[in-house]
BAVEXRO-921481 format. One record per residue: y, x, z of N, C-alpha, C, O in turn; residue number from 1; residue in three letters. Coordinates in steps of 0.02 Angstrom, whole numbers. Layout:
# residues N
Y  X  Z  Y  X  Z  Y  X  Z  Y  X  Z  NUM  Ala
...
***
This chain:
# residues 50
-29  57  -897  -12  -2  -936  -78  -44  -927  -71  -104  -935  1  Met
-137  -22  -913  -191  -64  -902  -180  -108  -838  -197  -167  -832  2  Arg
-151  -71  -792  -135  -105  -718  -84  -161  -738  -94  -218  -717  3  Arg
-31  -149  -775  11  -203  -792  -23  -257  -824  -12  -315  -804  4  Leu
-63  -244  -872  -105  -300  -909  -145  -340  -868  -153  -400  -875  5  Leu
-173  -298  -817  -226  -332  -773  -189  -378  -739  -224  -428  -729  6  Ser
-136  -383  -719  -94  -433  -684  -96  -489  -717  -95  -542  -686  7  Arg
-100  -488  -783  -92  -545  -827  -169  -578  -846  -177  -626  -883  8  Tyr
-217  -543  -812  -286  -550  -830  -304  -541  -905  -340  -582  -933  9  Glu
-276  -486  -936  -283  -467  -1005  -334  -411  -997  -319  -355  -975  10  Tyr
-391  -427  -1014  -458  -384  -1005  -476  -340  -1072  -525  -302  -1072  11  Ala
-440  -347  -1122  -460  -316  -1193  -431  -252  -1188  -379  -243  -1155  12  Tyr
-460  -208  -1219  -436  -132  -1236  -378  -136  -1279  -377  -172  -1329  13  Pro
-327  -98  -1259  -266  -95  -1289  -243  -22  -1306  -245  24  -1265  14  Val
-223  -16  -1371  -203  43  -1402  -122  45  -1385  -88  -4  -1401  15  Asp
-93  100  -1354  -26  103  -1335  17  154  -1395  -1  209  -1417  16  Ile
69  121  -1410  112  154  -1469  177  155  -1435  207  102  -1427  17  Glu
203  214  -1414  260  222  -1383  325  222  -1429  318  258  -1479  18  Leu
375  196  -1425  432  203  -1475  497  223  -1425  516  187  -1379  19  His
523  277  -1441  580  300  -1386  645  312  -1432  645  348  -1482  20  Val
700  275  -1409  765  277  -1443  811  296  -1398  800  286  -1338  21  Tyr
869  325  -1418  919  332  -1374  959  271  -1369  949  227  -1411  22  Ser
1001  263  -1325  1044  206  -1328  1080  184  -1379  1087  124  -1393  23  Pro
1108  237  -1413  1148  227  -1476  1100  204  -1540  1115  162  -1582  24  Glu
1045  237  -1538  999  217  -1592  975  151  -1581  969  113  -1629  25  Glu
957  131  -1515  929  57  -1508  978  11  -1520  959  -43  -1544  26  Tyr
1058  19  -1506  1100  -27  -1519  1114  -34  -1592  1124  -89  -1618  27  Glu
1113  29  -1626  1124  26  -1700  1067  -16  -1731  1084  -61  -1770  28  Glu
1002  -5  -1719  951  -45  -1745  949  -120  -1737  934  -161  -1781  29  Arg
967  -135  -1668  981  -213  -1653  1030  -230  -1697  1020  -282  -1727  30  Leu
1084  -200  -1710  1142  -222  -1756  1120  -233  -1831  1150  -273  -1867  31  Gly
1072  -199  -1849  1048  -200  -1913  1004  -256  -1920  990  -273  -1977  32  Lys
973  -294  -1863  931  -333  -1862  857  -330  -1859  817  -371  -1883  33  Gly
844  -270  -1822  773  -244  -1825  736  -297  -1791  747  -309  -1731  34  Asp
690  -331  -1828  643  -374  -1795  596  -350  -1737  581  -384  -1688  35  Leu
576  -287  -1748  535  -256  -1704  573  -259  -1632  548  -291  -1586  36  Phe
628  -227  -1624  666  -224  -1576  691  -296  -1545  702  -304  -1485  37  Leu
697  -336  -1582  726  -411  -1563  664  -437  -1527  676  -472  -1478  38  Arg
599  -425  -1541  546  -444  -1510  534  -422  -1449  516  -459  -1403  39  Glu
547  -341  -1445  545  -305  -1371  602  -343  -1328  585  -363  -1272  40  Ile
663  -353  -1350  713  -379  -1313  683  -442  -1268  702  -451  -1210  41  Glu
640  -480  -1295  618  -541  -1258  562  -525  -1217  536  -570  -1184  42  Arg
535  -452  -1212  485  -428  -1173  498  -408  -1102  549  -425  -1071  43  Gly
446  -371  -1078  466  -348  -1004  473  -271  -1010  435  -240  -1047  44  Glu
519  -239  -975  535  -169  -973  486  -146  -921  483  -168  -863  45  Val
443  -95  -948  385  -65  -908  422  0  -870  411  15  -811  46  Val
457  28  -903  484  95  -869  555  110  -905  563  107  -966  47  Tyr
597  124  -866  675  144  -893  695  202  -848  701  199  -787  48  Ala
705  255  -885  734  318  -854  804  297  -832  839  257  -864  49  Arg
824  328  -773  883  317  -753  928  373  -757  987  367  -738  50  Arg
***
């Protein structure tokens, strides 16, 4: 994560909090208007398991 942030010249310490959802949970929460997930939808995917 630090390497990713360094690309954007972000030099401040960052606490990382991971949220893991199944595809079904993710879609259900989006459908319910989860503001947190809406904000994430606008961001960058750092890791996606295939």
